[in-house]
N, C-alpha and C positions, 0 to 999 in steps of 0.2 A: 410616486415613481419618477425617476429622472426622465426628463424629456428630451434632453439635448446632451451629445457627448462633449459638447463644449463647455459644459458646467460640470467641475470636477471629473475632468477626462480620465479615462482608463490609462494606467501605465503597467506595463508587465514587464518584470525583470527576472532574470533567472541566476542562480548561484551556480557555483562549479560542481555540485554534487551529481546533477544529472542534466546536463546540457542539452542532450538529444530530446529528452522529454520536453524541456522548457521550450525549446524551439517549436516542437510540435503543437503545444498548447498555444503559443502565440498565434502560430500559422492558422490553426482551428479556429481561432477567435476572429482572425482577419487583420492581424496586425503584425508587427515584429517586435522582438525584445528590446527594451531600452539599454542604453549605452551605459555599460557599468565597469568599472576597473576593479579587480581583485588581485592582490599579488601578495606573496610571503616574504618577509624579511629573512635575513640569512638564518636567524634563531628559529624560525618558524612562526614567528608572530604574523597574524593576518591584518591587511590593510584592505579596506573598501573605500570606494567613493562613487557616487552617481555622477556621471558626466554629461548630464543633462538637468535642467530645472524640473523638479516634481513638485513644486509649490502648488498646493490645492488639489494635488491629484488623487484619485482613488487608485491606491497602489496596491499591487498583487506581486509578492516575492514567491518565487517557485523554488524550492529547496528540500529535497529528500533527506532525512537525517539518519540514514544507516551509517555504520562505522566507516572511517574513523570519526572520532569526536570533533575534529575540525569542521565537520559540515554542520554541527550544531553552533560552533562558535561563529562561523561564518553568516549563518542566519541571524543570529543576536546582533552581530555588528551591522548587519544590513537593516534590520528593524530600527536599531538605534539611530543610525545615519538618516534613514528616512523620516523619522520623527523629528530629527534636528533640521532636516531641510524643509520642514513645514508641509508635508504630505498631509492631506486630508484624513485620509483613512488608510491604514496599513493592514492588509491581510496576508497572513502566512500561510502560503500553500504548500502543503506538506505531505506529498503522495505518499511517502512511508515515514510513519511517526516513529523515530528510534527510541529504545527504552520502554515501550509500551508492554513488554513482556514482564516488566517489573512494577506492577501496578497495585500490588498489595503487600502487606507484612505477614507472609505465611511462614516465617521463620524468626527466631530472635535475633535482634542485632543486624538487620539488614535495611537497606535503604529502600523507599517507595520512589524509585527513580522517575517514574511518569509524572508523579506529582511535582517533582523538583523541576523537570523540565517544563512543565505548565507554569510553575513559579516564574522560571527564568524569561519565558516568553512575555509574560504578563508584565514583569520588571523591566523588560526592554522597551515596552510600549506598544506591543502588537494591539490591534483593534478587533481582530477576528480571526480565526482559524478555519481553514479548508483542508481537509485531510481524508485518506481513504482506508477503509477496512482496519480501524483500530482493533488491536489484540484483544481488548475488552471495551466494551462500548460505554462502560461507566467511567472511563478516562475523560470523558467529556465533562463530567461533574468537577474535575479538578481545576476548571477554568472559570474565571469570573468574567470572560468575554465570550460572545457566540462562537459556536463550533458547528459547523456544517460537515457532516459525516457522510462522505460518498461510499458506494457499495461496488467492490470489483465484481461481484456476481452478475450485475448488469450486463458488463462487457463479456464476461467469460461464458455465460449461458447462452447468449446470442452466438457466440462462437462455436459452441459445442453443438448447437442445433443442426450444423451442417453434417453431423455424423448420423450413421443409421442408430436410431435409438430403439430398435425392436431387441427385446431381450437384454436390456440395458439396466444397471443398478448403480446408483450412487451411493458412495460409501463414506461414512466419517471415520477417520482413523483413530478417535477416542471420544470419550463422553463428552468432552468439552466442546468438540466440534459438531456435536449432533444437531444444535439448532440451525447452523449455517448449512449443514449437508441436508436437512429436512427442506430447508428453503429451495435449494437447488433441485431436489427431488419433485418438490411441488411445480417449480416452474418449468421444468423439463416433462413433467407427467410420468416420471418412472418410479421404480421401487426403491427402497432404502435399507441399507445395511450398516453394521457397526462393527468397530473391531475394538475389544477390550484389551487394554495394554496396562503395564506398569512401567513407570520410569524411575530407575534406581537411582539417577542422578541427571543433572542438566545435560542436555543435549544426547541422552541415551535413552532408548526406549526398548522394551520387549515385548513383543507381541503375545498375547495369551489366547484369545480365542475369536473366530468370526462369528457375529451374530447376524443371521440373515442368510438367505438362499442367494449364493452366488455361483453355484454350480452350472456349468454350461452356458454363462452369461458374460457380456462385456462390462466391465467396471470403471467407473470413474471416481478416484479418490479427490476428496474435497478438503481444503485447508487454507487458512489465511495466509501462513508464512511456511516456506520450506527453507531451512537454514543449513544444517549438516545433511539432510536427506535420510537421516538414520530411520525416523517414524516411517517416512514415506516408502523406503525401499523394503523395510521389513514388513510392513503392510502389503506391499507388491507380492513379496515372497509367500506371505500367508495366504493370500488370495489364489496364487498359483497352485499352492499346495491343496486348496479346497476346491480346486476344479474350474476356476475362472478362466475365460479365453482371453481376450484383449483386455490390457489393464492401462488405464490413462490417469493422469492426475491433473487437477486444475487448482493452482495457489495464486493468490493475488500478489503476495511478495516474494519474489525470488531472491533470497539473499545469498544462497548458495556459497556457504562458507567451507573451508577446510576440504574435507574429502567429498563433497557433495557431488561434483561433476563425474569423478570415479565411481561413485556409488550408483548414481543414476544410469550411467552408460553401461554398467555391468549387471544391472537389475532386470527383472521382468516387465519393467515399465516400458511400453512402446512409446509413449509420448508424454512429456510433461508441458502443460500450458501455463505460461505465467504472464502477466502484465509488465509494463515498463517502468513501473514506481522506481525500480531500482536497476542500474545499468548491469548487463552481463559483463563478467570478467572476459569471457571468451564464448564464441558459438559453440553450438552442440547439436548434432543431427537428430538428438533425443528431445531438444527443448524448443519450443514454439513460443514466440512472444506476440502478445496482443496488446495494442497500444491503448491508454485509457485517456489519451490527448482530447478527443472529442468531447468526453464526458466533463473533464476539468473545464475545457474552454466553455461548455454550456453552462457550468455552475457558476464560474466568473461572471458570465453575463446575466445570469439570474440574480446574483448578489449585487452587481453594478447597478441593475435596474429595479432592485427591491422586490424581486420576485420570490416565491417559495421555491427553495432548493429541492425540497420533498417531492415536488411534482415530477422531478426528472425520474422518479422510480414508480410513479403511479401508471400501472398497466392499464 
């Protein structure tokens, strides 16, 4: 365990993808973000430069990698620049890991994009990855460097506990989310339900059946990502048709693409709770944001002092 911050000092820098979260993480850690220059050339090419010495530093680069792809390129350039500037160790702090939904070859002639992203990070010279709520936990196996995987449920369940949990049900919007929803139900001490659905094509879902007792109960829909909100709003409508009362949702990553805002605001959902791993395009009365900055700051401190990150989730 490192005994002194004067030895391999901590240096925290943030890219442009989510500056608000990067600043909050640094503040929660008890420091400020390092001085960094990032700009675009006229043709869109990205230029990065560390404006202070990082030689020998234990460096943490905060950058969510949601679209557009420039967020990925910016992170890769920052890692390369840090290694060339003789940082002792470079940890990529990726609150939202983009392309994680393309983690397997489920059709002919498709890319395993998550593996490609892992390869590029490793080639750039990253020493460690710190991320949150990967779409598939097995993505950690794509890396040949250590991966610390944080869980948004830690923050979201603490937030949900403020609500009245009598006659309350946690619902998984599909079979794939059942394990996550069960973990929420166990932590909250409530019942569990499931929606059986069929997905005819990407970003489209058709609800088939609600499995479990939701009539006369308040329901919390659990998912890791809300993108176009089609699955979420169809689930909310199905629950209302089956007699549910208040319907809320909690999702770690709020991408909220395309028609997502309109769908959410016109749906039976009373509240969507998301974290700040991805910045909102605009505020909405239906959307509540909970910060994960304290959790990331604690994880950075545990990594720096060579403590177990998994102890952050031990109740």
